[in-house]
C-alpha positions as CSV (number, residue, x, y, z in Angstrom):
1,M,0.0,0.0,-0.1
2,N,2.9,2.3,0.9
3,R,4.4,1.8,-2.6
4,L,1.0,2.5,-4.3
5,A,0.7,5.7,-2.4
6,Q,4.2,6.9,-3.3
7,R,3.6,6.1,-6.9
8,A,0.3,8.1,-6.8
9,T,2.0,11.0,-5.3
10,G,4.8,11.0,-7.8
11,A,2.3,10.9,-10.7
12,V,0.4,13.9,-9.3
13,T,3.7,15.8,-8.8
14,A,4.7,15.1,-12.4
15,A,1.4,16.3,-13.6
16,V,1.7,19.6,-11.7
17,L,5.1,20.2,-13.0
18,A,3.9,19.6,-16.5
19,A,1.0,22.0,-16.2
20,A,3.4,24.6,-14.8
21,L,5.7,24.2,-17.7
22,L,2.9,24.4,-20.2
23,A,1.7,27.7,-18.6
24,A,5.1,29.2,-18.7
25,F,5.6,28.4,-22.4
26,T,2.2,29.8,-23.2
27,A,3.0,33.0,-21.4
28,L,6.2,33.3,-23.3
29,A,4.6,32.8,-26.7
30,L,1.7,35.2,-26.0
31,G,3.9,37.9,-24.6
32,P,2.8,40.4,-21.8
33,S,-0.8,40.9,-21.1
34,P,-2.4,44.1,-22.5
35,A,-2.7,45.5,-19.0
36,H,1.0,45.5,-18.7
37,A,2.0,46.3,-22.3
38,Q,3.9,49.5,-22.6
39,T,3.1,51.8,-25.5
40,T,5.9,53.4,-27.5
41,P,5.5,57.2,-27.7
42,A,5.2,58.6,-31.1
43,P,8.2,60.4,-32.5
44,A,8.1,64.3,-32.3
45,T,7.4,65.9,-35.5
46,T,9.9,68.4,-37.1
47,A,8.4,71.6,-38.5
48,A,9.1,71.9,-42.2
49,I,7.9,75.5,-42.7
50,V,10.9,77.8,-43.1
51,S,9.1,81.0,-43.0
52,G,5.9,82.7,-43.9
53,N,3.0,84.8,-42.8
54,A,0.2,82.2,-42.2
55,P,0.2,78.7,-40.6
56,A,-0.2,75.6,-42.6
57,V,-3.5,73.7,-42.4
58,P,-3.0,70.3,-40.7
59,L,-3.9,67.2,-42.5
60,D,-7.1,65.5,-41.7
61,A,-7.7,61.9,-42.8
62,K,-11.5,62.5,-42.7
63,Q,-11.3,65.5,-44.8
64,P,-13.5,65.0,-48.1
65,R,-11.4,64.8,-51.2
66,E,-14.2,65.6,-53.7
67,Y,-13.5,68.2,-56.4
68,V,-15.4,71.5,-56.1
69,I,-16.7,72.8,-59.3
70,G,-15.7,76.3,-60.3
71,A,-16.2,78.9,-63.0
72,G,-14.8,77.8,-66.3
73,D,-15.0,73.9,-65.8
74,V,-16.7,72.0,-68.5
75,L,-19.4,69.5,-67.4
76,R,-21.1,66.6,-69.2
77,V,-24.3,65.8,-67.9
78,A,-26.4,62.6,-68.8
79,V,-29.8,61.4,-67.5
80,Y,-30.5,57.6,-67.7
81,Q,-32.9,56.8,-70.5
82,N,-33.4,60.4,-71.4
83,P,-30.9,61.2,-74.1
84,D,-32.5,64.4,-74.9
85,L,-31.3,65.8,-71.7
86,A,-27.7,65.0,-72.3
87,I,-25.6,68.1,-72.6
88,E,-21.9,69.3,-72.4
89,T,-21.8,72.8,-70.9
90,R,-19.3,75.2,-69.5
91,V,-19.8,76.8,-66.0
92,S,-20.3,80.6,-66.2
93,D,-18.3,83.0,-64.3
94,T,-21.4,83.4,-61.9
95,G,-21.1,79.5,-61.3
96,Q,-24.3,78.6,-63.4
97,I,-25.1,76.2,-66.1
98,S,-28.1,76.2,-68.3
99,F,-29.9,72.9,-68.1
100,P,-33.0,71.8,-70.3
101,L,-36.3,72.2,-68.6
102,L,-34.7,73.6,-65.4
103,G,-33.1,76.8,-66.8
104,Q,-30.2,78.2,-64.9
105,V,-28.8,76.0,-62.2
106,T,-26.1,77.2,-59.7
107,V,-23.4,74.5,-59.6
108,G,-20.4,76.6,-58.5
109,G,-19.0,75.7,-55.2
110,L,-20.7,72.2,-55.3
111,T,-19.2,68.8,-55.5
112,V,-20.1,66.4,-58.4
113,P,-22.4,64.3,-56.2
114,Q,-24.2,67.4,-55.0
115,V,-24.7,68.7,-58.6
116,E,-26.2,65.3,-59.4
117,K,-28.5,65.6,-56.6
118,A,-29.6,69.1,-57.4
119,L,-30.4,68.2,-61.0
120,A,-32.3,65.0,-60.0
121,D,-34.3,66.9,-57.3
122,G,-35.2,69.6,-60.0
123,L,-36.4,67.1,-62.5
124,R,-38.3,65.1,-59.9
125,T,-40.0,68.2,-58.4
126,G,-41.0,69.6,-61.6
127,N,-42.5,66.1,-62.6
128,F,-40.3,66.0,-65.7
129,V,-38.7,62.6,-64.8
130,K,-40.2,60.3,-62.1
131,Q,-37.0,58.6,-61.1
132,P,-34.1,60.5,-62.6
133,Q,-30.7,59.1,-62.5
134,V,-28.2,61.9,-63.3
135,T,-24.5,61.4,-64.0
136,V,-22.1,64.4,-64.0
137,L,-18.6,64.2,-65.4
138,V,-16.1,67.0,-65.2
139,T,-14.3,66.9,-68.6
140,Q,-12.1,70.0,-68.2
141,V,-10.9,71.6,-65.2
142,R,-10.6,75.3,-65.6
143,G,-12.0,76.9,-62.5
144,N,-9.5,75.6,-60.0
145,Q,-5.9,75.8,-61.2
146,A,-2.4,76.6,-59.6
147,S,0.9,77.4,-61.2
148,A,4.4,75.8,-60.7
149,L,7.4,77.9,-61.8
150,G,11.1,77.8,-61.5
151,M,13.3,74.8,-61.2
152,V,10.6,72.1,-61.7
153,N,10.6,69.4,-64.5
154,R,7.3,70.5,-66.0
155,P,6.5,74.2,-65.3
156,G,3.0,75.4,-66.1
157,R,-0.7,75.6,-64.8
158,F,-2.3,72.5,-63.2
159,P,-5.8,71.7,-62.2
160,I,-6.6,71.4,-58.5
161,D,-8.8,68.3,-59.2
162,V,-9.4,67.4,-55.5
163,S,-10.4,69.3,-52.5
164,G,-7.6,70.2,-50.2
165,M,-4.9,69.4,-52.6
166,R,-1.4,69.7,-50.8
167,L,1.7,71.5,-52.1
168,S,3.6,68.2,-52.4
169,E,0.8,66.9,-54.7
170,L,1.0,70.0,-56.9
171,L,4.8,69.6,-57.0
172,A,4.4,65.9,-58.0
173,Q,2.1,67.0,-61.0
174,A,5.0,69.4,-62.0
175,G,7.4,66.5,-62.2
176,G,9.2,67.3,-58.9
177,I,12.1,69.5,-58.4
178,A,14.5,69.6,-61.5
179,P,18.2,69.0,-61.1
180,G,19.8,72.1,-59.8
181,G,16.8,73.2,-57.8
182,S,16.4,74.1,-54.3
183,D,14.8,72.0,-51.6
184,V,12.8,75.1,-50.4
185,V,9.6,75.8,-52.3
186,I,7.9,79.1,-52.1
187,L,4.1,79.2,-52.0
188,T,2.3,82.5,-52.9
189,G,-1.3,83.4,-53.2
190,I,-4.2,85.1,-51.4
191,R,-5.7,84.3,-48.0
192,N,-8.6,86.2,-46.6
193,G,-8.0,89.1,-49.0
194,Q,-4.3,89.5,-48.0
195,P,-1.1,88.5,-49.8
196,Y,0.2,85.1,-48.7
197,R,3.7,83.7,-48.8
198,L,5.1,80.7,-47.3
199,Q,8.5,78.7,-47.7
200,V,8.5,75.1,-47.2
201,D,11.5,72.8,-46.9
202,I,10.5,69.7,-48.9
203,A,13.4,67.6,-47.6
204,A,12.3,68.4,-44.0
205,L,8.7,67.8,-44.8
206,F,9.2,64.0,-45.4
207,A,12.6,63.3,-43.6
208,G,11.4,64.9,-40.3
209,G,8.0,63.2,-40.4
210,A,6.2,66.6,-40.5
211,Q,3.7,65.8,-43.2
212,N,1.1,67.7,-41.2
213,Q,3.0,70.9,-42.2
214,D,2.2,70.4,-46.0
215,P,0.1,73.4,-46.8
216,V,-3.1,73.4,-48.8
217,V,-3.0,74.9,-52.4
218,L,-5.9,77.0,-53.4
219,N,-7.1,78.3,-56.8
220,G,-4.8,80.9,-58.2
221,D,-1.8,80.0,-56.0
222,T,1.8,79.7,-57.4
223,I,4.8,77.6,-56.2
224,Y,8.3,78.6,-57.2
225,V,11.4,76.7,-56.8
226,E,14.7,78.7,-56.9
227,R,18.1,77.5,-58.0
228,M,19.9,75.6,-55.4
229,P,22.1,77.6,-53.1
230,T,25.7,77.5,-54.3
231,I,29.2,78.3,-53.1
232,Y,32.4,78.6,-55.2
233,I,35.8,77.3,-54.4
234,Y,38.9,78.0,-56.2
235,G,42.8,78.0,-55.8
236,E,44.8,75.0,-54.6
237,V,41.9,72.4,-54.3
238,Q,41.5,69.1,-56.2
239,R,38.2,70.0,-57.8
240,P,37.6,73.9,-58.0
241,G,34.2,75.2,-59.1
242,A,30.7,75.6,-58.0
243,I,29.4,73.4,-55.0
244,R,25.9,72.9,-53.9
245,L,25.5,74.6,-50.4
246,E,23.9,71.9,-48.1
247,S,22.0,73.0,-45.0
248,N,24.5,74.3,-42.3
249,M,27.5,73.3,-44.4
250,T,30.7,74.3,-42.8
251,L,34.0,75.5,-44.3
252,M,35.6,72.1,-43.7
253,Q,32.8,70.3,-45.4
254,A,33.1,72.6,-48.4
255,L,36.7,71.7,-48.7
256,A,36.0,68.2,-48.4
257,S,33.4,68.5,-51.3
258,G,36.2,70.2,-53.4
259,G,38.4,67.1,-53.0
260,G,40.6,68.6,-50.4
261,L,43.7,70.7,-50.8
262,T,46.4,69.9,-53.4
263,Q,49.9,69.2,-52.3
264,R,50.7,72.9,-52.6
265,G,47.7,74.2,-50.8
266,T,47.4,75.5,-47.3
267,T,44.5,76.6,-45.0
268,R,46.7,79.4,-43.6
269,G,45.5,82.7,-44.9
270,L,42.3,81.1,-46.3
271,R,39.8,83.8,-47.4
272,V,36.0,83.8,-47.9
273,H,34.6,86.5,-50.2
274,R,30.9,87.2,-49.1
275,R,28.5,90.0,-50.3
276,N,26.8,91.8,-47.5
277,G,23.4,93.3,-47.2
278,E,24.5,96.5,-48.9
279,G,25.8,94.7,-51.9
280,R,29.5,95.1,-51.2
281,V,31.9,92.2,-51.2
282,E,33.7,91.6,-47.8
283,E,36.8,89.5,-47.3
284,L,36.5,87.1,-44.2
285,Q,38.6,84.6,-42.5
286,P,36.2,82.2,-40.9
287,G,36.9,79.1,-38.8
288,M,36.7,75.6,-40.1
289,N,33.5,74.8,-38.4
290,D,31.8,78.2,-39.3
291,A,28.7,77.9,-41.6
292,L,28.8,79.1,-45.1
293,Q,26.2,81.2,-46.9
294,N,24.8,81.1,-50.5
295,G,27.2,82.8,-52.9
296,D,30.3,82.6,-50.8
297,V,33.6,82.3,-52.7
298,I,36.4,80.4,-51.0
299,Y,40.0,81.0,-52.1
300,I,42.7,78.5,-51.0
301,R,46.3,80.0,-51.2
302,E,49.5,78.2,-52.2
303,S,51.8,77.2,-49.5
304,L,55.2,79.0,-49.6
305,F,57.2,76.2,-48.0
């Protein structure tokens, strides 16, 4: 009997150990419980706006993207099983179109679904069509356009074919920044009857995670991309000539971009020629870690020994 009791006790102990091991492996596989899980804080955003006189409108994922019809747009309207009501018309400067049986209908400032509903309601209310099914198609966008100028691959005027179009989207329509163009894009227009000007650093807009600083482009706006900022280096360097001025580039970095000094070059007596605010050229002797400015000219002297 004692031996049977010992065997039973050993079996129970083994079962308990097996259950404990199974629970431990399950906990490791599932990870920490939601109550103890720690959330990782979101990275801080970096502002991409360089300067301007108005804040950017933050992105809103729930913002409607329907196109808003404007003066000059060309619409093609069709009514199901009523071919005599099909027309293609231009929106007048007052935002109206002339539609059969209804006369002048105001469509300016409305989205395509809203125009379809307005025409259908008019046909139904006037007892012209019992169950009208109206389809409206914008064939030409003329009422909402913006311009892209300067160092872009395809300069010109482009339609704002969605509500709340962003600067980056208009820049993409223009083919992006052309080689030799600056990373800073200037947006100009009119806001609340006042001139509007904003500078946006495109590189910081995406690299810094500040997409919410991407401003909205409105009808009549213009984006302009200047030439890239440039400095010039000559004298005893391996590759003299023009060099793109990167953000916060120092004198030492500029020398490295020029391939470094030749065997006869020396940093003693190094001079930087810079044009001041009055238009006069000044001769400076900056340190190796001093930042350069657009248009600086660096001269590397020849060593006498």
